C-alpha positions as CSV (number, residue, x, y, z in Angstrom):
1,M,-27.5,4.1,-6.4
2,A,-25.9,5.3,-3.4
3,E,-26.6,3.2,-0.2
4,D,-23.9,4.7,1.3
5,R,-23.1,8.5,1.2
6,R,-20.5,10.0,3.1
7,F,-17.5,12.6,2.5
8,V,-13.9,11.7,2.8
9,N,-10.9,14.1,3.4
10,A,-7.8,13.7,0.8
11,A,-5.6,15.7,-0.9
12,G,-6.9,18.9,0.4
13,L,-10.5,18.5,-1.1
14,R,-13.8,17.3,0.9
15,W,-15.2,14.4,-1.6
16,H,-18.9,13.3,-1.9
17,V,-18.6,9.6,-2.4
18,E,-21.5,7.4,-3.1
19,R,-21.1,3.1,-2.7
20,S,-22.8,0.7,-3.1
21,G,-22.9,-3.0,-4.3
22,R,-22.5,-6.5,-2.3
23,G,-20.3,-8.2,-5.0
24,P,-16.4,-9.6,-4.6
25,G,-14.7,-6.8,-6.8
26,T,-14.6,-3.5,-6.8
27,M,-15.1,-1.3,-9.4
28,L,-14.3,2.8,-9.5
29,L,-16.9,4.8,-11.7
30,L,-15.5,8.2,-12.8
31,H,-18.1,10.5,-14.0
32,G,-17.6,13.3,-16.6
33,T,-17.5,16.7,-17.2
34,G,-20.2,18.7,-15.8
35,A,-21.5,15.7,-14.6
36,S,-21.7,13.8,-11.1
37,A,-21.8,10.4,-9.2
38,H,-25.2,10.9,-10.1
39,S,-25.2,10.4,-13.8
40,M,-24.2,6.7,-12.6
41,A,-27.2,5.6,-10.8
42,A,-28.9,3.9,-12.9
43,L,-26.0,1.9,-14.7
44,G,-25.1,1.2,-10.9
45,E,-28.3,-0.7,-9.6
46,R,-27.8,-3.0,-12.4
47,L,-24.1,-3.7,-11.4
48,A,-24.9,-3.7,-7.6
49,W,-25.0,-7.1,-7.4
50,R,-21.8,-8.3,-8.8
51,W,-19.6,-5.1,-8.0
52,R,-18.8,-3.0,-5.0
53,L,-19.6,-0.2,-6.4
54,V,-17.6,3.7,-5.9
55,A,-18.4,6.6,-7.3
56,P,-17.1,9.9,-6.4
57,D,-18.0,13.4,-7.3
58,L,-15.1,14.9,-8.9
59,P,-13.5,18.2,-7.8
60,G,-15.3,21.0,-8.0
61,H,-18.5,18.9,-9.4
62,G,-21.6,18.3,-7.1
63,E,-20.9,18.2,-3.8
64,T,-17.2,17.6,-3.7
65,S,-15.1,20.9,-2.7
66,R,-13.5,23.6,-4.8
67,P,-10.1,22.3,-6.2
68,T,-6.9,23.8,-7.1
69,P,-6.2,25.2,-10.5
70,G,-3.8,22.0,-10.8
71,Q,-6.0,19.9,-9.4
72,L,-8.0,20.9,-12.5
73,T,-5.2,19.2,-15.0
74,L,-5.4,15.8,-16.5
75,P,-2.8,14.6,-14.3
76,G,-3.6,16.4,-11.1
77,M,-6.9,15.3,-11.2
78,A,-5.7,11.8,-11.8
79,A,-3.4,12.2,-8.5
80,A,-6.4,13.9,-6.5
81,V,-8.6,10.8,-7.2
82,G,-5.3,8.5,-6.5
83,A,-5.3,10.2,-3.0
84,L,-9.1,9.5,-2.5
85,L,-8.8,5.9,-3.0
86,A,-5.7,5.7,-0.7
87,E,-7.6,7.6,2.0
88,M,-10.4,4.8,1.8
89,K,-7.8,2.1,1.5
90,L,-9.5,1.1,-1.9
91,A,-7.6,-0.9,-5.0
92,P,-10.6,-1.0,-8.0
93,D,-10.1,-4.2,-9.9
94,V,-12.1,-2.2,-13.3
95,V,-12.5,1.8,-13.7
96,V,-15.5,3.1,-15.8
97,G,-14.9,6.6,-16.7
98,H,-17.6,8.7,-19.0
99,S,-15.9,11.2,-21.3
100,A,-13.5,12.8,-19.0
101,G,-13.7,10.5,-16.7
102,A,-12.4,8.0,-19.0
103,A,-9.4,10.2,-19.4
104,V,-8.9,10.6,-15.8
105,A,-8.7,6.6,-15.6
106,V,-6.5,6.5,-18.5
107,R,-4.0,8.8,-16.6
108,M,-4.7,7.0,-13.5
109,V,-3.4,3.9,-14.8
110,L,0.1,5.3,-16.6
111,D,0.8,7.1,-13.7
112,G,0.8,4.0,-11.4
113,L,-2.2,4.9,-9.5
114,V,-4.2,1.9,-10.2
115,K,-3.7,-1.3,-11.6
116,P,-7.1,-2.7,-12.5
117,S,-7.2,-5.7,-14.8
118,V,-9.4,-3.7,-17.6
119,V,-10.5,0.4,-17.9
120,V,-14.0,1.0,-19.4
121,S,-14.7,3.9,-21.5
122,I,-18.0,5.3,-22.3
123,N,-17.4,7.6,-25.0
124,G,-14.1,8.6,-23.6
125,A,-12.6,12.2,-24.8
126,F,-9.1,11.1,-24.7
127,L,-7.9,13.1,-27.8
128,P,-7.5,17.3,-28.5
129,F,-10.4,18.5,-31.1
130,G,-9.1,18.9,-34.7
131,G,-9.2,21.9,-36.8
132,R,-9.2,25.6,-36.2
133,A,-11.4,25.2,-33.2
134,A,-8.4,23.2,-31.0
135,A,-6.7,26.7,-31.2
136,L,-8.9,28.5,-29.7
137,L,-10.9,26.4,-27.6
138,S,-8.6,26.2,-24.5
139,P,-7.5,29.9,-24.6
140,L,-10.8,31.2,-24.6
141,A,-11.7,28.4,-21.8
142,R,-9.0,29.9,-19.3
143,L,-10.2,33.5,-20.3
144,L,-13.8,32.2,-18.9
145,Y,-12.7,30.6,-16.1
146,A,-10.4,33.5,-14.9
147,Q,-13.9,35.7,-15.1
148,R,-16.0,34.4,-11.9
149,W,-19.3,36.3,-13.4
150,V,-19.2,33.7,-16.0
151,S,-19.8,30.8,-13.6
152,H,-22.5,33.2,-11.9
153,L,-24.0,34.2,-15.6
154,F,-24.3,30.3,-16.5
155,A,-25.7,28.9,-13.4
156,R,-28.6,31.6,-13.8
157,R,-28.7,30.9,-17.3
158,A,-29.5,27.1,-16.1
159,E,-32.3,27.5,-14.1
160,D,-34.3,28.3,-17.6
161,P,-35.6,23.9,-18.1
162,A,-35.2,24.9,-22.1
163,V,-31.5,25.3,-21.7
164,V,-30.4,22.4,-19.8
165,R,-32.7,20.3,-22.5
166,R,-31.2,22.0,-25.6
167,L,-27.2,21.8,-23.8
168,I,-28.4,17.6,-23.1
169,E,-30.0,17.0,-26.4
170,G,-26.8,18.5,-28.2
171,T,-24.7,15.9,-27.0
172,G,-27.0,13.3,-29.2
173,S,-28.6,12.0,-25.6
174,H,-32.2,12.0,-24.6
175,L,-33.1,11.7,-21.1
176,D,-36.4,11.5,-19.1
177,Q,-37.5,14.7,-17.2
178,D,-35.9,13.7,-13.6
179,G,-32.6,13.2,-15.7
180,L,-32.9,16.7,-16.9
181,D,-34.3,17.9,-13.7
182,A,-30.7,16.2,-11.9
183,Y,-28.2,17.8,-14.5
184,R,-30.6,21.5,-14.2
185,A,-29.9,21.2,-10.4
186,L,-26.0,20.9,-11.2
187,M,-25.8,23.3,-13.5
188,T,-27.5,26.1,-11.3
189,R,-24.7,25.8,-8.8
190,P,-21.9,28.3,-9.9
191,G,-19.2,26.3,-8.1
192,H,-20.2,23.7,-10.2
193,A,-20.2,25.5,-13.2
194,E,-16.8,26.9,-12.4
195,A,-15.2,23.3,-12.3
196,A,-16.7,21.8,-16.0
197,L,-15.2,25.4,-17.1
198,G,-11.9,25.0,-15.5
199,M,-11.7,21.3,-16.7
200,M,-11.7,22.9,-19.8
201,A,-9.3,25.6,-19.3
202,H,-6.5,23.2,-17.7
203,W,-6.3,20.0,-19.6
204,D,-4.0,19.2,-22.0
205,L,-4.7,16.3,-24.4
206,S,-1.8,16.5,-26.8
207,T,0.8,13.8,-25.3
208,M,-2.5,11.1,-25.1
209,E,-2.1,9.5,-28.3
210,Q,1.5,8.3,-27.4
211,D,0.2,7.6,-24.2
212,L,-2.4,5.3,-25.7
213,R,0.1,3.2,-27.8
214,R,1.5,2.0,-24.6
215,F,-1.8,1.9,-22.7
216,P,-0.8,-1.6,-20.8
217,V,-4.1,-2.9,-19.8
218,P,-7.3,-4.0,-22.2
219,L,-9.4,-0.7,-22.8
220,W,-12.9,-1.4,-23.8
221,L,-14.5,1.7,-25.8
222,I,-18.5,1.8,-25.7
223,T,-19.5,3.8,-28.2
224,G,-22.9,5.3,-28.6
225,L,-23.0,6.1,-32.3
226,R,-25.6,9.0,-32.1
227,D,-22.9,11.0,-30.0
228,R,-22.4,14.4,-30.9
229,A,-20.0,15.9,-28.0
230,V,-17.3,12.8,-28.6
231,R,-17.7,11.4,-32.6
232,P,-17.4,7.9,-33.0
233,S,-14.8,8.5,-34.9
234,Q,-12.4,9.2,-31.9
235,A,-13.1,5.8,-30.6
236,R,-12.0,4.3,-33.9
237,R,-9.0,6.5,-34.1
238,V,-8.9,5.1,-30.3
239,A,-8.7,1.5,-31.3
240,A,-6.2,1.6,-33.9
241,L,-3.6,3.8,-31.7
242,C,-4.0,1.3,-28.7
243,P,-2.9,-2.2,-29.0
244,R,-5.3,-3.7,-26.1
245,A,-8.8,-2.1,-27.0
246,L,-11.6,-3.2,-27.4
247,L,-14.6,-1.1,-29.8
248,L,-17.9,-1.7,-28.2
249,P,-20.4,0.0,-30.8
250,L,-23.3,0.6,-29.4
251,P,-26.5,1.9,-31.8
252,G,-29.4,4.3,-31.0
253,V,-27.9,6.5,-28.3
254,G,-25.9,9.5,-27.5
255,H,-23.1,10.9,-25.3
256,L,-25.1,10.0,-22.2
257,A,-25.3,6.3,-23.3
258,H,-24.7,4.9,-19.5
259,E,-28.1,7.2,-18.5
260,E,-30.0,6.9,-21.7
261,A,-29.6,3.1,-22.0
262,P,-28.1,1.6,-18.7
263,D,-29.5,-1.9,-19.4
264,A,-27.5,-1.9,-22.4
265,V,-24.3,-0.6,-20.9
266,A,-24.6,-3.3,-18.3
267,R,-24.7,-5.8,-20.3
268,L,-21.7,-5.3,-22.0
269,L,-20.0,-5.3,-18.5
270,G,-21.6,-8.1,-18.0
271,T,-18.9,-9.6,-20.0
272,L,-16.5,-8.3,-17.9
273,P,-13.6,-11.2,-16.6
274,S,-15.2,-12.5,-13.4
275,P,-13.5,-10.6,-10.3
276,A,-12.0,-12.6,-7.6
277,V,-13.0,-13.4,-4.3
């Protein structure tokens, strides 16, 4: 996607940011946990005629530097991205977030860090896991995050292409070899693995249900119906909570819908209101 790759210092971090496009409006693209700006490339290519696209690697992911623990919380990450936008003097007209990136986008709006005309969620991870797993998952993630060797072990395991393929297919998505190789390159970096684990360890989504009831801008919920990571039932629940939500089911794709079917996602985004010149 990138016509321009740069590094920007903001919030004590050295950010890797990809920019492209020539349209009149600005669209911020936020990837999910364990991904990087690379995951937005195919979608960005299809939107560049209409938008100026900005896609950062989130803290600790890809080529962005290691964050503090506070910057791995949801409010902390939203504030860090807000500081990046302020440093770059950007005010996005639309924010598109995948999975955890969608939660970051929502938090940024709620905290007054951005004022887009619409937030687009692609398989957004907004609500806590239910059942017994909820009581175990976060404490376990915090324990593992505190052990630096865990990230190094995961990175070594990711050197096996079969391990990466199983992880991706476990989300309900199927990527071509180039897509799998891109994730393998990320997962074999211990720092990247540490950041992904750190997000799981530090996020608290317990207030999000109430927050969504007062969300002030339209929220589009693009939902891959084969998603095994964030079940489509969560999107339906969010749509019922959020007064300005629009549910957009996408058959035949999983959690990485924007990478599996960038044309289909781009067509949905093609119905966004025209940005102001």
